[in-house]
C-alpha positions, 0 to 999 in steps of 0.5 A: 862129699861127692867127687866133682865131675869134670865138665871141661871141653876136651882140648885139641892137641898135638900127638907128637909121635904121629903129628896128628891132632888128637883129643880125649873123650871118656878115656879114649883118644880120638885122632883127627888127622894132621895137626893144625889143618882146617879139616882136623879143626872142623872134625874136632868142632863137629864132634864137640858140638854133637857132644855138647848138644847131647848132654856131653855124650856122643850121639853115636859111639866113636868109631874105632879103627878095627883090626886088620885080619890076616887075610886082609893083610895078605891081600894088601901085601900081595897087591903091593908086591905085584906092583913093586916087583917084576919078574925077569929072566934072571929072577925077581927084581925090584921095579926101578932097578935099572941094572936088572940084577939082584940087589944081593949078589950070589954067595961068593960073588962081589957086588958090582962096582958103581959106574965111574963118574 
């Protein structure tokens, strides 16, 4: 006897750790966006209908997220840091720090006391 092929339609389900909608085709997870949203359901319906119309094969290979290169990571962090940090006369301070002081006191100094309320 030959083994039976599974011909079930993949189920739309919740990926609990990320809160995303996911289904599996050919042992590969396909993430669709936030679970329960109209856009994730539409994306699921579109991919499944393409697959069924092509004899249970996808018309194009599913696009997987490509890995981030080291240079791309550095550029992304650099852009983030330029907007998140600012330089002052005392040194570099995080944006939004009203005190204008470093977050960590210099060695041997006490941290500043919180204002009395």
